[in-house]
C-alpha positions as CSV (number, residue, x, y, z in Angstrom):
1,X,315.4,71.4,35.0
2,X,316.5,74.1,32.6
3,X,319.6,73.9,30.4
4,X,321.1,76.8,32.2
5,X,320.9,74.9,35.5
6,X,322.5,71.8,33.9
7,X,325.3,74.0,32.6
8,X,324.6,73.3,28.9
9,X,323.2,76.5,27.3
10,X,321.3,76.0,24.0
11,X,323.3,78.6,22.1
12,X,327.0,79.3,22.0
13,X,326.7,82.3,24.3
14,X,326.7,82.1,28.0
15,X,323.6,83.4,29.6
16,X,324.0,86.4,31.9
17,X,324.8,85.6,35.5
18,X,321.6,85.9,37.7
19,X,322.3,85.8,41.4
20,X,320.7,82.8,43.0
21,X,319.0,85.0,45.6
22,X,317.5,87.2,42.9
23,X,316.1,84.2,41.0
24,X,314.5,82.9,44.2
25,X,313.0,86.3,45.0
26,X,311.5,86.6,41.5
27,X,310.2,83.1,41.7
28,X,308.5,83.8,45.0
29,X,307.1,87.1,43.7
30,X,305.6,85.4,40.7
31,X,304.1,82.7,43.0
32,X,302.7,85.3,45.3
33,X,301.2,87.3,42.4
34,X,299.5,84.2,41.0
35,X,298.2,83.0,44.4
36,X,297.2,86.3,46.0
37,X,296.7,88.7,43.0
38,X,293.2,87.5,42.3
39,X,292.3,87.9,46.0
40,X,293.5,91.5,46.1
41,X,291.8,92.3,42.7
42,X,288.5,90.8,43.8
43,X,288.4,92.7,47.1
44,X,289.7,95.9,45.6
45,X,287.2,96.0,42.7
46,X,284.2,95.2,44.9
47,X,285.3,97.6,47.6
48,X,286.0,100.4,45.1
49,X,282.6,100.0,43.5
50,X,280.8,100.3,46.8
51,X,283.1,103.2,47.9
52,X,282.3,105.1,44.7
53,X,278.5,104.8,45.4
54,X,279.1,105.9,49.0
55,X,281.0,109.0,47.8
56,X,278.3,109.8,45.3
57,X,275.6,109.6,48.0
58,X,277.7,111.8,50.3
59,X,278.1,114.4,47.6
60,X,274.4,114.3,46.7
61,X,273.4,114.7,50.4
62,X,274.9,118.2,50.4
63,X,275.2,120.1,53.7
64,X,273.5,117.4,55.8
65,X,275.8,117.6,58.9
66,X,276.9,120.4,61.1
67,X,280.2,122.0,60.0
68,X,282.2,120.4,62.8
69,X,285.1,118.1,62.0
70,X,284.2,115.9,65.0
71,X,280.8,115.2,63.5
72,X,281.6,114.9,59.9
73,X,281.6,118.5,58.8
74,X,284.5,119.9,56.7
75,X,285.4,121.2,53.3
76,X,285.0,117.9,51.5
77,X,282.3,115.2,51.6
78,X,284.9,112.6,52.5
79,X,285.8,114.3,55.7
80,X,282.9,112.3,57.3
81,X,285.2,109.3,57.0
82,X,287.2,110.5,60.0
83,X,284.4,111.8,62.1
84,X,283.2,110.6,65.5
85,X,285.6,107.8,66.5
86,X,287.9,108.8,63.7
87,X,288.1,112.3,65.2
88,X,289.2,110.8,68.6
89,X,291.9,108.7,66.9
90,X,293.3,111.8,65.3
91,X,293.4,113.6,68.6
92,X,295.3,110.7,70.2
93,X,297.8,110.5,67.3
94,X,298.4,114.3,67.6
95,X,298.4,114.8,71.3
96,X,298.5,111.4,73.0
97,X,296.4,110.4,76.0
98,X,295.2,112.4,79.0
99,X,293.0,109.8,80.8
100,X,291.0,111.1,83.7
101,X,287.5,110.5,85.2
102,X,286.1,114.0,84.9
103,X,282.5,114.4,85.8
104,X,280.2,116.5,83.7
105,X,279.1,119.6,85.8
106,X,275.5,119.2,87.0
107,X,275.0,115.9,85.0
108,X,272.1,113.7,86.3
109,X,271.3,111.7,83.2
110,X,272.9,108.9,81.2
111,X,276.2,110.6,80.5
112,X,277.9,111.6,83.7
113,X,281.6,111.8,82.7
114,X,283.4,113.8,80.0
115,X,284.2,111.9,76.8
116,X,287.8,110.6,77.1
117,X,290.3,109.5,74.5
118,X,291.4,106.6,76.8
119,X,288.4,104.7,75.7
120,X,290.1,104.2,72.3
121,X,293.0,101.6,72.1
122,X,296.5,102.8,71.0
123,X,297.7,100.6,68.1
124,X,295.7,102.3,65.3
125,X,296.5,105.9,66.3
126,X,300.1,104.9,66.8
127,X,300.3,103.5,63.3
128,X,298.5,106.6,62.1
129,X,301.1,108.9,63.7
130,X,304.0,106.7,62.3
131,X,302.7,106.8,58.7
132,X,302.2,110.5,59.0
133,X,305.7,111.1,60.2
134,X,307.2,108.8,57.5
135,X,305.2,110.1,54.6
136,X,304.4,113.7,55.4
137,X,300.6,112.9,55.1
138,X,298.3,114.6,57.5
139,X,296.7,112.5,60.1
140,X,293.5,112.1,58.1
141,X,295.4,110.8,55.1
142,X,297.7,108.6,57.2
143,X,294.7,107.1,59.0
144,X,293.0,106.2,55.7
145,X,296.2,104.8,54.4
146,X,296.6,102.5,57.4
147,X,292.9,101.4,57.1
148,X,293.1,100.7,53.4
149,X,296.3,98.7,53.6
150,X,295.0,96.8,56.6
151,X,291.7,96.0,54.7
152,X,293.7,94.3,52.0
153,X,295.8,92.4,54.5
154,X,292.5,91.3,56.2
155,X,291.2,90.2,52.8
156,X,294.3,88.0,52.4
157,X,293.9,86.6,55.9
158,X,290.2,85.8,55.3
159,X,291.1,84.1,52.0
160,X,293.9,82.1,53.7
161,X,291.6,80.8,56.5
162,X,288.7,80.0,54.2
163,X,291.0,78.3,51.6
164,X,292.0,75.8,54.2
165,X,288.4,74.8,54.7
166,X,286.8,75.3,51.3
167,X,289.5,75.7,48.7
168,X,290.7,78.6,46.5
169,X,287.3,79.5,45.0
170,X,285.7,79.7,48.4
171,X,288.6,81.8,49.6
172,X,288.0,84.3,46.8
173,X,284.3,84.5,47.6
174,X,285.0,85.1,51.3
175,X,287.4,88.0,50.5
176,X,284.6,89.4,48.3
177,X,282.1,89.1,51.1
178,X,284.5,91.1,53.4
179,X,284.1,93.9,50.9
180,X,280.3,94.0,50.9
181,X,279.3,92.9,54.4
182,X,277.1,95.3,56.5
183,X,279.4,97.7,58.3
184,X,282.1,97.3,55.7
185,X,281.9,101.1,55.1
186,X,284.4,101.5,58.0
187,X,287.0,99.4,56.2
188,X,288.3,102.5,54.3
189,X,287.8,105.1,57.0
190,X,289.5,106.5,60.1
191,X,288.4,103.5,62.2
192,X,290.2,100.4,63.6
193,X,288.0,97.6,62.2
194,X,290.3,96.8,59.3
195,X,293.4,96.6,61.4
196,X,291.7,94.5,64.1
197,X,290.2,92.1,61.5
198,X,293.6,91.7,59.8
199,X,295.3,90.8,63.0
200,X,292.5,88.4,64.1
201,X,292.3,86.6,60.7
202,X,296.0,86.0,60.6
203,X,296.2,85.1,64.2
204,X,293.5,82.4,63.6
205,X,295.4,81.2,60.5
206,X,298.6,81.0,62.6
207,X,296.8,78.8,65.1
208,X,295.5,76.6,62.3
209,X,299.0,76.4,60.9
210,X,300.4,75.6,64.4
211,X,302.6,78.6,64.4
212,X,302.0,79.4,68.0
213,X,304.5,82.2,68.7
214,X,303.2,84.1,65.6
215,X,299.6,83.6,66.8
216,X,300.5,84.9,70.3
217,X,302.2,88.0,69.0
218,X,299.3,88.8,66.6
219,X,296.8,88.3,69.3
220,X,298.8,90.5,71.6
221,X,298.8,93.2,68.9
222,X,295.0,92.8,68.5
223,X,294.6,93.4,72.2
224,X,296.1,96.9,71.6
225,X,293.5,97.5,69.0
226,X,290.0,96.7,70.4
227,X,288.6,95.4,73.7
228,X,286.8,92.6,71.9
229,X,290.3,91.0,71.5
230,X,289.3,89.2,74.7
231,X,287.4,86.7,72.5
232,X,290.5,86.1,70.3
233,X,292.6,85.6,73.4
234,X,290.2,83.0,74.7
235,X,290.0,81.3,71.3
236,X,293.8,80.9,71.2
237,X,293.8,79.6,74.8
238,X,291.2,76.9,74.0
239,X,293.1,75.9,70.8
240,X,296.4,75.7,72.9
241,X,294.7,73.5,75.5
242,X,293.4,71.2,72.8
243,X,296.9,71.0,71.3
244,X,298.4,70.2,74.7
245,X,295.8,67.5,75.2
246,X,296.7,65.9,71.8
247,X,300.4,66.5,72.5
248,X,300.7,67.6,68.9
249,X,303.1,70.6,69.2
250,X,304.9,70.0,72.5
251,X,304.3,72.1,75.5
252,X,306.5,75.2,75.3
253,X,305.2,76.9,72.2
254,X,301.5,76.7,72.9
255,X,302.0,77.9,76.5
256,X,304.3,80.7,75.3
257,X,301.5,81.8,73.0
258,X,298.9,81.7,75.8
259,X,301.3,83.8,77.9
260,X,302.0,86.4,75.2
261,X,298.5,86.8,73.9
262,X,296.8,88.8,76.7
263,X,299.7,91.2,77.3
264,X,298.4,93.9,74.9
265,X,294.9,94.0,76.2
266,X,295.6,93.6,79.9
267,X,298.6,95.9,79.7
268,X,296.6,98.8,78.2
269,X,293.7,98.4,80.6
270,X,296.1,98.3,83.5
271,X,297.8,101.4,82.3
272,X,294.5,103.3,81.9
273,X,293.3,102.2,85.4
274,X,296.6,103.3,86.9
275,X,296.5,106.7,85.2
276,X,292.9,107.2,86.3
277,X,293.7,106.2,89.8
278,X,290.9,103.6,89.8
279,X,291.2,99.9,89.6
280,X,288.0,99.8,87.5
281,X,288.7,103.1,85.7
282,X,288.3,101.9,82.1
283,X,284.9,100.3,82.8
284,X,283.7,103.4,84.6
285,X,284.8,105.6,81.7
286,X,283.0,103.5,79.1
287,X,279.8,103.6,81.2
288,X,279.8,107.2,82.4
289,X,281.2,108.9,79.3
290,X,280.0,106.7,76.4
291,X,277.0,104.7,77.9
292,X,278.7,101.4,77.0
293,X,278.4,98.8,79.7
294,X,277.8,95.1,80.2
295,X,274.1,94.6,80.9
296,X,273.5,90.9,80.2
297,X,271.8,91.7,76.9
298,X,269.0,93.8,78.3
299,X,269.4,96.6,75.8
300,X,269.7,94.2,72.8
301,X,266.6,92.4,73.9
302,X,264.7,95.6,74.2
303,X,265.7,96.6,70.7
304,X,264.8,93.2,69.2
305,X,261.3,93.3,70.8
306,X,260.6,97.0,70.2
307,X,261.7,97.6,66.7
308,X,259.5,95.0,65.0
309,X,256.4,96.7,66.5
310,X,257.4,100.2,65.6
311,X,258.5,101.3,69.0
312,X,261.6,103.5,69.3
313,X,261.7,104.2,73.0
314,X,265.0,102.5,73.6
315,X,268.4,104.1,74.1
316,X,270.0,105.6,70.9
317,X,267.1,104.6,68.6
318,X,267.8,105.1,64.9
319,X,265.3,103.4,62.6
320,X,267.2,102.7,59.4
321,X,270.5,101.5,60.8
322,X,268.8,99.6,63.6
323,X,266.8,97.6,61.1
324,X,270.1,96.6,59.4
325,X,271.6,95.8,62.8
326,X,268.6,93.5,63.7
327,X,269.1,91.7,60.3
328,X,272.8,91.1,61.1
329,X,272.1,90.1,64.7
330,X,269.5,87.5,63.6
331,X,271.7,86.2,60.8
332,X,274.7,85.4,63.0
333,X,273.2,82.4,64.8
334,X,272.1,80.9,61.5
335,X,275.5,81.4,59.9
336,X,277.2,80.0,63.1
337,X,275.2,76.8,62.8
338,X,276.2,76.5,59.1
339,X,279.8,77.1,60.1
340,X,279.7,74.3,62.7
341,X,278.5,71.9,60.1
342,X,281.8,72.4,58.3
343,X,283.6,71.2,61.5
344,X,286.0,74.1,61.6
345,X,288.9,74.4,64.0
346,X,288.0,75.3,67.6
347,X,289.8,78.7,67.3
348,X,287.3,79.9,64.7
349,X,284.2,78.7,66.7
350,X,285.3,80.2,70.0
351,X,286.3,83.5,68.5
352,X,283.0,83.8,66.6
353,X,280.7,82.9,69.5
354,X,282.5,84.9,72.2
355,X,282.8,88.0,69.9
356,X,279.1,87.8,69.2
357,X,278.2,87.4,72.9
358,X,280.4,90.3,73.9
359,X,278.5,92.6,71.5
360,X,275.1,91.3,72.3
361,X,275.5,91.6,76.1
362,X,276.7,95.2,76.0
363,X,274.6,98.4,76.1
364,X,275.6,100.6,73.1
365,X,274.4,102.4,70.1
366,X,272.6,99.5,68.4
367,X,272.9,101.0,64.9
368,X,276.6,100.3,65.2
369,X,276.1,96.5,65.7
370,X,276.8,95.9,62.0
371,X,280.2,97.5,62.5
372,X,280.9,95.8,65.8
373,X,280.2,92.4,64.2
374,X,282.2,93.1,61.0
375,X,285.3,91.3,62.4
376,X,283.4,88.0,62.7
377,X,285.0,86.8,59.4
378,X,284.4,83.1,60.1
379,X,280.8,83.7,59.3
380,X,281.8,84.3,55.7
381,X,283.1,80.8,55.4
382,X,279.8,78.8,55.1
383,X,278.4,81.4,52.6
384,X,281.6,81.2,50.6
385,X,281.6,77.4,50.5
386,X,278.0,77.4,49.3
387,X,278.6,80.2,46.7
388,X,281.7,78.6,45.2
389,X,279.3,76.3,43.2
390,X,278.1,79.3,41.3
391,X,279.6,80.1,37.9
392,X,281.9,83.0,37.5
393,X,279.3,85.2,35.8
394,X,276.8,84.4,38.6
395,X,279.3,85.2,41.3
396,X,280.2,88.5,39.6
397,X,276.5,89.4,39.4
398,X,275.8,88.5,43.1
399,X,278.9,90.1,44.6
400,X,278.8,93.1,42.2
401,X,275.2,93.9,43.0
402,X,276.0,93.6,46.7
403,X,279.0,95.9,46.3
404,X,277.0,98.6,44.7
405,X,274.3,98.3,47.4
406,X,276.9,98.4,50.1
407,X,277.6,102.0,49.3
408,X,274.2,102.7,51.0
409,X,273.7,100.1,53.7
410,X,277.3,99.6,54.7
411,X,278.5,103.2,54.2
412,X,276.0,106.0,53.8
413,X,273.6,104.7,56.5
414,X,276.4,104.5,59.1
415,X,278.3,107.7,58.3
416,X,275.6,110.0,57.2
417,X,272.3,108.8,58.7
418,X,273.7,107.3,61.9
419,X,276.5,107.7,64.3
420,X,279.3,105.3,63.3
């Protein structure tokens, strides 16, 4: 205890009065800086290195794409960051939704319905619009701002979850892996992956910390971000049932979390179906307008058996990004087994396995698989636990090299060579 606190200053002069609340705030701020500063620095440096390589490659590519903002054209190379899905998010932020099942005139092939903004969930464009209104930034800048901030929040959440299982050093490594993982190019772009991962990571951490209402609210918000939040909802429900079985946290709070968690996802889907006048409108839109549908893994199996023998007769074939996708798809089961060996909480296991199965059993652009699997952050944990044994110079070399390479495999390949 200090002399000031004892009321006996060392000198003859009284120290200046410092409000108790101010002292407590500064103490907490210093504690947060010591605890989380290295996490933010690790993620930020690695991500910035990869992003710089990505921008260099984009600039070197020259006029590769059509000059259409929707497909990555524009005055600057970085306009590609808000192309494709990013273009749709900007349209929603600017004009809202106008859901309808509009057939393509004379269509007889795979795409039978007009592309529709209702396929994209509302939380990310809503935050984009809010930031734009509050800061004066355009929707492009506002969207990137939301994504960048969310990516750092996600890094903190991944650190917090990993730290509970492997300690501080493993948490730092996991945050670094989030910066360099295949598909991580979308973390600083006009896409919703960073926001969704941030919500999922902190929801899982809340479950692990037995803060049920917080977990329910975060999961509800995640349901307004991506349809794969169904896996997070199921994971929370399983964790709640296990808690009820152990009688660890009473009954009311776990049940309240289970009741709150699905409201975002089911509420949005119900609204879309109502506006379209079809009880299965969202699924029909995804299938007819975007060729995304549940197919029991038929498309994934065709890619996995065609690509190794040099056949590209499957839907949406793109060689380079599909090879990366296959590598990620095959790595997930291996990393899942390694994760299970650490005996993690059920919420992490259920979330990881169900998220993986949802992606694998859906027909889609396979080259995007590395992006769709990016939110599976529990897969970082076994790697981080193993890599924590490395010295700091070795860790810097491994993660630094991966960061530089990620500018190509996690950024340029998706945004310039493929369709993100």
